[in-house]
N, C-alpha and C positions, 0 to 999 in steps of 0.2 A: 400630511393630515388622511387622504382618502386611505393609505395602505393602514392607519390606525383606525380609523374607522372599519375598514374591512377587519382586522383582526382582533377588533374588540371582544366581540361573542364569543371568538374561540378562548379567551382571557376570563370570561366569567366564571363565579363560584360554580354556578348550578351546571354549565357545561362539564366543566372539570369531573364534579362528584357526578356527574351520570356517564360520562367516560369510564372512570374508576369501576363503577357498578357493573359496566358492560365488560369492562376488561377482565375484571374479577369471575365474574360466571363464565368468559370463552377461554378463560387461562387451562382449564384440562385439555380442551381442544385442541388449543393454540402450544400447549407442546404438545400433544400427542402428533400433532401435523407436524410440528418440528423435527421430533424424534422420527419418525419415517421418513420424513423425507431425508434427515441425514443417514438413515441406512440406507436411500436409495442413493444417495451419494455416492457413498462408499463400494456399493454394488456397482456404481456406473463407474466409479474410478477406477475399481479393480477391472473392469470389463474394458475400460481405456486402456489401462496400461498394458495388460495383453493384446489391444489392438497394436499400441504402438512397437510393442516388442516383433507381433505379427509384420507390421508395416516394417519394420526395419530389417527384420529377415528378409522379406521380400525384395526388398530394394537392396539388398548385398549381397541376394543370391548369385550373382553370377563370382564376385568376389571369393566367396565363400567355396563355389565348384570349384574356380582355378587356384585358390590355396589347398583345399583338400585334394585335388588332382596331383600338385605339387608333392603335397604330402607323400600321397600313398606312391608316387613315382619315386620319391627320394625311398622312402621306404622297400620298395619292392627291389630297386637297384641298390640296394644294400645286402639285400637276404642274398643277392646271387652273386655278388662283387666277389666273395672268396671263391667264388670257380671261374671266374673273367680274368683275374687280375695278374695270373700268370705271364697272359699274351695281351701286348699294349695292344696288336692289331683286334684284337678281337674287344678288348675292353671300348675303345675308339669307335668301333662299329657299331658296338650295342649305344653307347653314348649318344652315336648321331641318329640312329634309328630312334630312340629315346625322345632328342629334340625336335627330330624329323618330325612326331607324332604330337607333339605338341607344340607350333610354331610360338606359340606366346611367351613360351619359357628362353630365356636371353642365354641362359648358360645352363648343362649337366655338364657334370665331372665328376673326376674322384681326387681327394687331397690327398697324401701321404701322410706320415705322422712327424714326418719334416717339413712339414708345410709346402712342398712342392704337387703341384697339380700336371700330371704328366698325362693324364687319361682326359681328353677333354670334349665336350661336341665340338665340332669344324675344326678339331684337331689342336685346337688353342692350350696354352700351355703357362701357368703363372705359379709364381712363387708367394704362397701366402707366410710363408715363415716371418713372424714377427709382424703380422697386421692386427687390429684391433678386434676386425671382425673375426678372426680367426678363435683368436684367444676367446673371445665372448661364444663362438658357437663349439669350440671345445671346454669353456669352462662347462657348458650345461649337459655336456656328452653328447651332443648330438641332437640333444630332444629338443631344445628352444629354437624358436623362429626368430630368425634376427635381421634388425631395418640396418642394410648400408645407404648412408645417404649419399654417398658415391660409389658407386659398384670397380670393385677396382680391374673388373676384366671389361666389363662394358660399358664404363664410366658415368652411366647413369645411376640414378636413388632403385634400388633392386630390394627385393625381399628375398634374403636369402634363407632354403628351406631345409637344414643339416638331417643326415639320420647317420648313423654311428654304421660303422660295417666292423663285425665281430668275427673273428678267425677260429678257426674249428676248436682250438683250443682255448674259446673263450675271452682272449685277450682282444682289447682296441686293435684294428689295424687300420686306421683314418674314418675318412668322411665321404658323404655322399653328399653333392649339393646341388640343389635346384633353384636358379634365380630366376624370379619374377620379377619383370620391371615396371615400377607405378603406375606409367604411365597406361600400362596393359589391365592393370588392378583396379581402376578408376576409368570406366570410359563415361565420356559425355551423356548425360540423360537430358531430354527435351521434356518439359513441362506439356501434358495435355489439358486441354480445356476441360475434358472430363472427368478427369481425375489430378487437380492441382496439387492435391498434397500429397500424392505417390513418390513424390522425389524428394528426398530428404535433402535440406541444406548442406548435409556435410555428412560422411562417415568417414570415421576415422577407427583402425585397427592399432591393438597396444597391448603389453604382456602383462604377464602379472607381476612386474616391477611398477609397472606405470610407465614405460617407455612407450611412447610413440612409436608404432610402426609405419603406417601406412595411410594419407588422406587423400578425399575424394577433391579433396581443392587443397592450392598450393598451402605450405607450412604456414608464411604467417597469418595467412587467413585461419586455419583450423587451428591456429591457439589462438586467437581472438573469439572462435566459437565455444571454447571451453568452458566449463561452468566454473563460474568462481569458486562457490561454496564447497569442491570436491576437488578431490587429486583422482591422477585415473590409478591409482593405487589403492586408493579407497574403494573404486567403484572396482578392481580387480575383484577383491574381495567380496561385495554384495551378492555376484552372482547374475541373475536375468532380474532387471529393473527399470523402472521407468519412473521419471521425476521432474519437475518443473523446476527452474533456475534462471539466473540471469547471466548471459555472455558478458567478458570483458569489452564490451561495445557498449552495456547497457540496456541491451536488447532481452527480454524472457522469452524462453526459447522450452520447449521438449525434449526431453535428453531420454534415450533407449540404451539400454546395454545388455548385450548378448552374448556369451561366451560361447567361442568356434570349437576350441579345444579345453583343454585344460588350462595350456599359457599362453592361450590368443585368444582374445576380447574385443566384440567390434561394437562402437559408440556411434550410435543413430543420432544426427540433430537434426530437428522438426522446426518450422516456424510457428510462431507460437499460436498465429492464425487457426492452426490445424488442431490447435486443442481450445478453441476459443468456446467448447459448446462445456467443454470441463469446466473451465474457467465461469463459465456462465451457473453452472449446477452448481459449485461452490458455495455459492452466495444465494442459494436460492433458498435454503431454510430459514437463514436470516431476510431473507426479501419478501419471503412467505409472511412470518410470524408480521413483521415491520408494514405487510401490507393491511393484515387484518389489524392492525394497532391503528393506522391511518384510517379503516373503514370504520370502527368501531367511535372512534372521536369525530371522526367527520359526521357520524350517524348522529350523535349523541349531540352533538353542538347545534346539527342543524334541526335536531328533535327541540333540542332547548330554545334552541332562536325561534322556530316556527311556533310554539306553544308557550313559551313562557317569556324568555328577555325581551324578544323585541315588543311585547306589550307591557313589560317594565320598564324599556328604555323609554317609551312612550309617556309614561306615568311619571318618569324621572324627567324629562325634556319638560312636562307640564306644571312640573313642582317646580324646578329650576326656576321656570319664566314666574311664576307665581310669586315663589322667595327672593326673586331678584325687582319685584315692585312691578311688572307684568299683569295688568287686566282683561286684556284683550285676547289670548291665546293659552290662557291657564285651564280649560277645560281638554278633558282627555278623550282622543278619536282615538279608539281603540278596532280594529277591523277582526270580527268573528273571534274574541279573546274566550280563554276556558270560562267555565262559569263561577272558580274560585274570583280570577283576576278580575272578570266583568264585577263582580259585589265588592270588589277593593276598589275599581275605579268607579263606581256607583257612589261608595261611602267616602271617597275623595271629592268627588262634584258637590256633592253635599256637603262638606266640611268647607269648601272653597267660598260656597254660596252665602252660606254662615258667617266664614269670616268675612266674607265683602258686608255683609247685611251690616255686621256689629261695625264692620270701619267706621261705612255710610253716616252711622249711630255716632259713633264717637269723632268723626269730622262735625256734624252738626252741634253736639256738644263742646266742641274746641271752638268754633264758630260762636256759639250761643257766651261761652267763656271768656273768649277776646272780648266781644260786646260788652258784657256786663265791667271785666276788667277796665277797658276803654272808658264807659260810661262811671265808674269809682273813683277812677283818679281823674276825671272832669269834674266831678263833683267835689272830689275832695279836694282839688284846686282852687276850684270857686267858693267853696268853706273856706278855705284858708284867705284867701282875698278877700270875703266878707270880713271876717273876722278881722284881718288887719287893716280894713276900712274901717271898722268900728272902734278899733285901739286908735288910730288916726283920730277919729272925731273926739273921741273925750283926751287925745294929749292935746288939742286945740282948745277944747273947752276946760281943761285943768290950767287953775293958776297957782296950787300947791307945787312948789319945785319937789318935793319928793314922789308924789305920787305921779307926778310929769317922769320923772327919771325910772319909775317902776315902771311905766308903760311903755317908753323910749325903748326899755329891754326887751319887753313881752311882745312888742311890734317889731323890734332886730330881730328877736330867734322865731318870732311867726313868719318871716322872709324869708328867712334861713332855710327852716324848712319846707316853703315852699320852693325854691331851688332847689332843694336835693329832691324833692318830690319830683319836681320836674324830668330832673338826671335821671330819675325810677322810672319813670314815665317814658323818656326816650329810649331807655333801654330795656321797657319791658321784656319778658322770655329770652334776657342775656343772662347766664349763668356768672360775667365777671362785668365790672367797672372798669371805663378809664381814668386811672384817677387824675392824671393830666388835664383832660379834660372837666372834670367834676371840681378840682380844686380850682381853676379859674373862673368859672362859673360862680365858685363859693366867694374866691376873693374880689371880683367885679360886685355883688351885690354887697359885702361889706363895706367896698370903697364907695358905694354910692348911698349906702345908709349912713356912714359915720364922714365921711367928706365935709370937710368947711372951707369956702371960698379962702378963708384966710391965713388957713394950713397949709404948711410947703410938704408933703409928705408921699410915700409912693411905696411901691410891693415889688419887690425881687423874687420873681417864682422860680426855682430853681429844682424843677418835679422832673424825674427820669419817666420814662415810659414804661408804667406800672399799671398791671389790673389787678384788681381785687375782688374776690366776691363781696355780695353786698351787704351780709353779714360783719363785714371789716372796712368796708368803704364807706358807710351811713356814718358810724361812729366818729371816721375820719375827719368826712366831713363836716358835723358837728361841733368836733374836738376843735378844726380851723375855727369856727362863725364863733366859738368862745373865746379863744385866746385871741385872735386877730384884732376883735374889737380893743379888748384891753390895750394892746399895743399902741391903738389907732389914740385912744382917751389921756395916756401917757407923753403923748408929742406934747413939746413946746412949741411956740411962735417961730422960734428960730431955729429949731433943728431943722436940719435936711438929710442925717441918715436915713437911707430908706430900712424899712421892713423886709426882713429875706424869709422867705418860707420854703423849706429844702424839704425833699423826700426823696431817699433813694435808699437801693439794696445793697447791704453790707455784706453779706453772703448768698450762699443759694436761697435760705429762706428768710433769715434777717434782714428788717427793713427798718430805717432809722426816719423820726418825721419830728422836724425840729424848725421852730420860729425865732430869728432875732429882731431884738428894738430895743427901744428907749427903757432903762431897767425903773423906771418909776412904775413900769406895768404890777411890779411885783406883788403889792398891797393886794391888787384886784385879783393877782392869778391865785395867791393863797386863800384868799378870802378874810383878810385881816385889814381891810380899811376900813371895816365897820358898818359897810351897808348892806342890806340885805340881797342885791343883787348879785353883789361879789359872793356872797356866803353860798347862794345858789349853783353860781357858774362853776364854783370851786368844787361842790359836791359834783355836778355834773361831769368836771371834768374829771373825778375818782371813778365815776361811775363806767366811762367810757374806756379810761385804761384799764379799767377790771376787764371790761368786757372783751376787749383787744388782748387779753393776756398780755398786756405788754408794761415797761416800767418806765412813770414818768421822770422828771429829775427837772431843777431849775438851778441854771449854772450862770455865776456872773463873771462875763465874758470879761468885763472893764467896770468902773465906776457908772460910767454911763451906759453900756449895753450888758442885755439881759438875756439869757438862752431858755427858751421852752425845748423842752427834747422828750423824745418818748420813742423806747423802742420797743418793736415789736416782732413775732414771728408772721411772714404772711404765709395765709392758707393759698391749697389749691381751693379751683373754683368747683362748688357744688351744685346740685341738680336743681331741678327749679324745687321740688319737694321743698327740699331743706334749705334752700332760700327762704320761702316763704316761710317757715318756721323759723327761721333766724330772726327775719323781720319784724315776725310775731314778738320772737324777744325783746327783739330792740324797742317796739313801740311799746313794750310793758316797763 
């Protein structure tokens, strides 16, 4: 949560726009800086390559001097050999003198055309005929330096430097061979604290065909240090070059190739730490570009947050609190805002004060309305009770049976209306009525009005839990108050089957309202018994069915049982204004 709050300003639209504008404004400078840094990097890389080559040459200076001395000695002896080869003693003496002047050489000798060395330093003789070493030296015409992993004479790895002997008539006359032991070529180097990078990880010599000749480390280690992406034969074609690559152990290293002769090449292998400055500079153009971008983004974001977004967040928090219903901390508290945002905050404070004042007025109006509604309901209930009392007095005073029956019906309807009004009064402000409770109240009122001690009858209410809007619930209750007395009046003294009131849903929106009772209630329900109350009741039933958009039917279940059934579509609860309008239509 804290990270989200911290990163929120960086994700605002204003910060992004300011950052974009700053980047676009500085983009030419950024590109120029990147190009200049790239050129600097190229120049530095070139200097670094030359430095790596120089370091390799300096590190291999003893080997280079020794190989060159061997080559010089070999070519010198090959030049004077035609004059001294006639005398074997003179030949051996010259070979001994040459070996004595260069104690690092293990062998200096002459190999005849038949492969037999009869003139060698220290009086050594050896038959090279048929050996791979002689074949390789002869194949190159005595010009290629050859590596022997096991010297035939010395028994140790040597580098053989041959030179062809030419007779006065220009025909080949054998080879002069100078052998340099490998352990002499690569003496141990001790790294100093002052110049830790002056000693390479390894120095390798190889020929133009990519054949490894000598190494400053053991051969298995040398094979591990070789670059993965390039063969030695490829490096021989590249001339003087330095590059970065990964060895076969997965370590990134610096490599430098130095041609010693046209056939002999030196490969210097350096630890990657020696080129760490080069690697750092390699990413510097992108690093500078990225740093400038980050600086622009940070500056724009902080500026946007300082000048705009923090004030907008404060206003947004106040608005959210006000919208959620809080009236305690809704006012904006801005510290040193810009003039434009200060005007916005002042307008917001004025708006909230106006809304609060209007809300207070509305609450007063609502309380007054509720009070008036309660007073209206109270007075309406009192008026209905007063009308019912007056009707009751007339019923007691009237002797005419016809007038008394009419007054009884009027009294019953007034009491039913009072019951329905009481149900509405209890649920004032509710958009739907509980039909189970309302029907039970109406049934109790009808049973109280029409029950007789001498008659045994009862009502079974099979009413599902159902809520209807007042514009349907009121007609339903009044319809029940008209139908149920008709079944009550049709009871004979001996009948005991109860009246069954049924209300249920048959599908998602379709409902069925039915009452089962004595078949004798049919004339009163359809208004054919000849009395005015029954005709008025039948007319009211049709009006109620029309208000409900339903279908009414009288079904004979048996000779003694009749069903009043009405099917209608249950509506969804409506708003209070619609309820009041619907109640007005029902009252009309």
